[in-house]
C-alpha positions in Angstrom: -8.7 2.8 43.9 -9.4 -0.3 41.9 -13.1 -1.1 41.3 -14.5 -4.4 42.6 -16.2 -6.2 39.7 -19.1 -8.7 40.1 -18.1 -12.3 39.6 -19.9 -12.6 36.2 -18.3 -9.4 34.8 -16.2 -10.0 31.6 -12.5 -9.6 32.3 -11.2 -6.1 31.8 -8.6 -5.7 29.1 -5.6 -3.2 29.2 -6.3 0.0 27.4 -4.3 -0.1 24.1 -4.2 1.7 20.8 -4.3 -0.4 17.6 -2.6 0.3 14.3 -4.0 -1.6 11.3 -2.0 -1.7 8.1 -4.3 -2.1 5.1 -3.2 -3.3 1.7 -5.1 -4.3 -1.5 -5.4 -8.0 -1.2 -4.4 -11.4 -2.4 -5.9 -14.8 -3.5 -5.5 -17.7 -1.1 -3.9 -19.8 -3.9 -3.3 -19.7 -7.6 -6.1 -22.2 -8.3 -9.1 -21.4 -10.4 -11.7 -21.2 -7.6 -9.5 -19.1 -5.2 -8.6 -16.8 -8.0 -12.2 -16.5 -9.0 -13.3 -15.7 -5.5 -10.6 -13.1 -5.1 -11.3 -11.5 -8.5 -15.1 -11.4 -7.9 -14.6 -9.6 -4.6 -12.2 -7.1 -6.2 -14.0 -6.5 -9.4 -17.4 -6.2 -7.7 -16.2 -3.2 -5.8 -18.0 -0.1 -7.1 -15.1 2.0 -6.0 -12.9 0.1 -8.5 -15.4 -0.3 -11.3 -17.6 2.7 -11.6 -20.0 1.6 -14.2 -23.7 0.6 -14.3 -23.8 -2.2 -11.7 -26.5 -4.2 -13.4 -24.8 -4.6 -16.7 -21.3 -5.0 -15.0 -22.6 -7.8 -12.9 -23.7 -9.7 -15.9 -20.4 -9.1 -17.8 -18.4 -10.0 -14.7 -20.1 -13.2 -13.9 -20.8 -14.5 -17.4 -17.6 -13.5 -19.2 -14.8 -12.1 -17.1 -14.9 -14.6 -14.2 -15.0 -17.6 -16.6 -11.6 -16.7 -18.2 -9.6 -14.3 -16.1 -9.0 -16.6 -13.1 -6.9 -18.8 -15.5 -4.7 -16.0 -16.8 -4.4 -14.3 -13.4 -3.6 -17.6 -11.8 -0.8 -18.1 -14.3 0.6 -14.7 -13.5 0.5 -15.3 -9.7 2.0 -18.8 -10.2 5.2 -17.2 -11.6 5.8 -15.1 -8.5 4.2 -17.2 -5.8 6.1 -17.7 -2.5 6.3 -21.5 -2.6 8.0 -21.8 0.8 5.1 -20.1 2.6 2.5 -21.0 0.0 1.3 -17.4 -0.3 1.6 -14.3 -2.5 4.6 -12.0 -2.1 2.3 -9.2 -1.1 1.1 -11.2 1.9 4.7 -12.1 2.9 6.0 -8.5 2.6 3.0 -6.9 4.4 3.4 -9.3 7.3 7.1 -8.4 7.5 6.3 -4.7 7.4 3.9 -5.2 10.2 6.4 -7.1 12.3 9.2 -4.6 11.8 6.8 -1.6 12.5 5.6 -3.3 15.6 9.1 -3.7 16.9 10.0 -0.1 16.2 6.8 1.2 17.8 7.4 -1.0 20.9 10.7 0.8 21.4 8.8 4.1 21.4 5.6 3.2 23.2 6.4 0.0 25.1 3.2 -2.2 24.9 0.7 0.6 24.5 0.4 0.1 20.7 -0.6 -3.0 18.9 0.2 -3.3 15.2 -1.7 -5.7 12.9 -2.4 -6.0 9.1 -5.2 -6.9 6.9 -6.4 -6.9 3.3 -9.2 -5.1 1.5 -9.9 -8.3 -0.6 -9.1 -11.8 0.5 -7.4 -12.8 3.8 -6.6 -11.8 6.5 -9.8 -9.8 6.1 -10.1 -6.2 7.5 -13.0 -7.2 9.7 -11.2 -10.1 11.3 -8.2 -7.9 12.2 -10.4 -5.1 13.6 -12.0 -7.7 15.8 -8.6 -9.1 16.8 -7.4 -5.6 17.9 -10.5 -5.1 19.9 -10.0 -8.4 21.7 -6.6 -7.2 22.8 -8.1 -4.1 24.4 -7.8 -1.6 21.6 -10.4 1.1 22.1 -8.7 3.4 19.6 -7.6 2.2 16.1 -5.5 4.0 13.5 -6.3 2.8 10.0 -3.1 3.0 7.8 -3.8 2.3 4.1 -0.5 1.5 2.6 -1.0 3.7 -0.5 1.3 6.8 -0.7 -1.0 8.5 -3.2 -4.8 8.7 -2.4 -7.3 7.2 -4.8 -10.9 6.3 -4.1 -10.2 2.9 -5.6 -7.4 2.2 -3.1 -7.3 4.2 0.0 -11.0 5.1 -0.2 -12.2 1.5 -0.5 -9.8 0.2 2.2 -11.4 2.7 4.6 -14.9 1.9 3.4 -14.3 -1.8 4.2 -13.1 -0.9 7.7 -16.2 1.3 8.3 -18.5 -1.5 7.1 -17.0 -3.8 9.7 -17.5 -1.1 12.4 -21.2 -0.8 11.4 -21.6 -4.3 12.7 -19.8 -3.7 16.0 -21.8 -3.1 19.2 -19.0 -1.2 20.9 -17.1 0.7 18.3 -13.6 1.9 18.9 -12.5 5.5 18.2 -11.0 5.5 14.7 -8.5 7.7 12.8 -7.3 7.3 9.2 -3.8 8.1 7.9 -3.8 10.6 5.0 -1.8 10.2 1.8 1.9 10.6 2.3 2.9 11.1 -1.3 5.1 14.1 -0.5 6.4 13.1 2.9 10.1 14.0 3.0 11.1 10.7 4.5 9.2 8.7 1.9 10.8 10.7 -0.9 14.2 10.3 0.6 13.7 6.5 1.0 12.7 6.3 -2.7 15.8 8.3 -3.6 18.1 6.1 -1.5 16.6 3.0 -3.1 17.3 4.4 -6.6 20.9 5.3 -5.7 21.6 1.9 -4.0 20.2 0.0 -6.9 22.0 1.9 -9.6 25.3 1.6 -7.7 25.0 -2.2 -8.3 24.9 -1.8 -12.1 27.8 -1.6 -14.5 25.8 0.6 -16.8 23.9 3.9 -16.4 20.2 4.1 -17.4 19.2 6.7 -20.0 15.8 7.2 -18.3 14.2 6.2 -15.0 10.5 5.6 -15.5 8.3 6.0 -12.4 5.4 3.6 -13.2 2.2 4.1 -11.2 -0.9 2.0 -11.3 -3.3 3.5 -13.8 -6.9 4.8 -13.3 -9.6 5.7 -15.8 -9.2 9.3 -16.9 -12.8 10.1 -15.9 -11.9 9.3 -12.2 -9.4 12.3 -12.5 -12.1 14.5 -14.1 -14.5 13.5 -11.3 -12.1 14.9 -8.7 -9.8 12.1 -7.7 -6.5 13.6 -6.5 -4.4 10.5 -7.5 -3.0 11.8 -10.7 -1.8 15.0 -9.2 -0.2 13.3 -6.2 1.6 10.8 -8.5 3.0 13.8 -10.5 4.2 15.4 -7.3 5.9 12.3 -6.0 7.8 11.9 -9.3 8.8 15.6 -9.3 10.0 15.5 -5.7 12.0 12.3 -6.4 13.6 13.8 -9.5 14.5 17.0 -7.6 15.9 15.0 -4.7 18.1 12.9 -7.1 19.2 16.2 -8.7 18.3 14.9 -12.2 17.1 16.9 -15.3 13.5 16.6 -16.3 14.0 14.3 -19.2 15.9 11.6 -17.2 13.0 10.8 -14.8 9.6 10.3 -16.5 6.2 9.2 -15.4 3.8 6.6 -16.8 0.8 4.5 -15.8 0.4 0.7 -16.0 -2.2 -2.1 -15.4 -4.9 -1.0 -17.8 -8.3 -2.7 -17.7 -11.1 -2.4 -20.1 -11.5 -0.2 -23.3 -11.9 3.3 -21.9 -9.1 5.9 -21.8 -6.9 5.7 -18.7 -4.3 8.1 -17.3 -1.5 8.5 -19.9 1.2 7.7 -21.0 0.7 4.0 -20.7 3.9 2.4 -19.3 3.9 -0.5 -21.8 3.7 1.9 -24.8 6.0 4.5 -23.3 8.9 2.2 -22.7 8.6 1.0 -26.3 8.7 4.6 -27.6 11.8 5.3 -25.5 13.6 2.3 -27.0 12.6 3.3 -30.5 13.9 6.9 -30.0 17.4 5.7 -28.8 16.8 5.4 -25.0 17.9 1.8 -24.9 19.0 1.6 -21.3 16.0 1.8 -18.9 15.3 1.6 -15.2 11.8 1.4 -13.7 10.5 2.0 -10.2 7.0 1.8 -8.9 6.6 4.4 -6.2 2.8 3.9 -5.8 3.2 0.4 -4.5 4.3 0.0 -0.9 5.2 -3.7 -1.5 6.1 -5.8 -4.5 3.2 -7.7 -6.0 1.9 -9.2 -9.2 1.9 -5.8 -10.9 5.6 -5.2 -10.2 7.0 -8.7 -10.1 5.1 -10.1 -13.1 3.7 -7.2 -15.1 6.7 -4.9 -15.0 9.4 -7.5 -15.1 7.8 -9.6 -17.9 5.2 -7.8 -20.0 6.7 -4.3 -19.8 10.3 -5.5 -20.1 9.3 -7.6 -23.1 7.7 -4.5 -24.8 10.9 -2.5 -24.2 13.2 -5.2 -25.6 11.1 -6.0 -28.6 11.2 -2.3 -29.5 15.0 -2.3 -29.4 15.8 -1.9 -25.7 19.1 -3.3 -24.6 19.4 -2.9 -20.9 16.5 -3.1 -18.4 16.4 -3.1 -14.6 13.6 -2.9 -12.1 14.1 -1.2 -8.8 12.1 -3.0 -6.1 9.5 -1.4 -4.0 10.5 -0.1 -0.5 8.9 -3.2 1.0 10.3 -3.9 4.5 13.5 -1.8 4.1 14.6 -0.1 7.2 14.2 3.3 5.5 10.6 2.5 4.7 9.7 1.2 8.1 11.2 4.3 9.7 8.9 6.4 7.5 5.9 4.4 8.4 6.8 4.6 12.1 7.2 8.4 11.9 3.8 8.8 10.2 2.2 6.5 12.7 3.7 8.4 15.6 2.4 11.7 14.2 -1.1 10.4 13.7 -1.2 8.8 17.2 -0.5 12.2 18.8 -2.8 12.6 21.8 -3.9 9.0 21.8 -0.5 7.6 22.9 -0.4 10.4 25.5 -3.7 9.2 26.9 -2.5 5.6 27.2 0.9 6.5 28.6 -0.7 8.9 31.2 -2.1 5.9 33.0 1.4 5.1 34.0 2.4 8.7 34.8 4.0 9.3 31.5 2.8 11.6 28.7 4.0 10.9 25.2 3.8 13.6 22.5 5.2 14.4 19.1 7.4 17.5 18.7 5.7 19.7 16.1 7.4 19.5 12.7 10.0 16.9 13.7 8.2 13.6 14.2 10.4 13.1 17.3 8.9 12.1 20.6 8.9 14.2 23.7 8.4 12.5 27.0 7.2 14.3 30.1 6.6 13.0 33.6 3.0 13.0 34.8 1.9 14.7 37.9 
């Protein structure tokens, strides 16, 4: 029996489940002040820069933020999506969201709402949580788009969501998606992307370098699992491709500061490969769910240049999984698994119970009583 509400009662919203895709972030433009604002938010994050905050604040504001916005702006300008006036990361994340929403609509009808937000910059995490709540989402699944867990990526993305929830009067129930570095579908999607790309070449690479974003070595020693998960992803990809150990190698890029980071460094490693006769090289970046400045500019310009100056002859970059159908299918299967129980609770209102078959990721549908 439907309850009769008083005239001044706020309108009741349909009970839905929200899925919020979270990625690193992006400046609003390549201009100095937008770049400075973005970099300040990013580099002020103590999950990212784990040093004495007092001295770091002085260095950041007095030195780094007076110069780096110019160089970073130039890098972004080279890859900027001029048609949409936005970074490729924003373009691709939006497309991932739209495709995932379409796939989940086929599975759950209108019970699940999919949105996306950024840890730094816009659209902000807080604004998208609010938007999901305004659509009736009393349960939200946070999905950081980082296959390998690091405190400086997945950890800080979830931190930001929790900070937003601290200011919310009526908090939704929340779940977080764990790292999926060894998910069979993710590994298979990577392998397919390698095979498809290499099939377009009229030459065969001597080595495929899997280039992951770097972290300071002390983060590993402090207990961060990122390095181990990167190693496992690379090993599983090599085994799926059926390649010998020396044909698929791992390296780490995007160094910052003077302390030691995870080794080998990609920019040095590719130069060493060229000098030792491995003159035909392919690079893939399995730690990035979407192409961004680190892949489109750093790998395809700085790292390529280091390889060619050392004697490299052939170089190719294999794009991230982005919004490929294989990738969206993986994200949908992971989401379906993590929504188990929640989607059943929503569907039960219409006499349908939705559940995930254990170990398969497939949906089982049963009629309600």
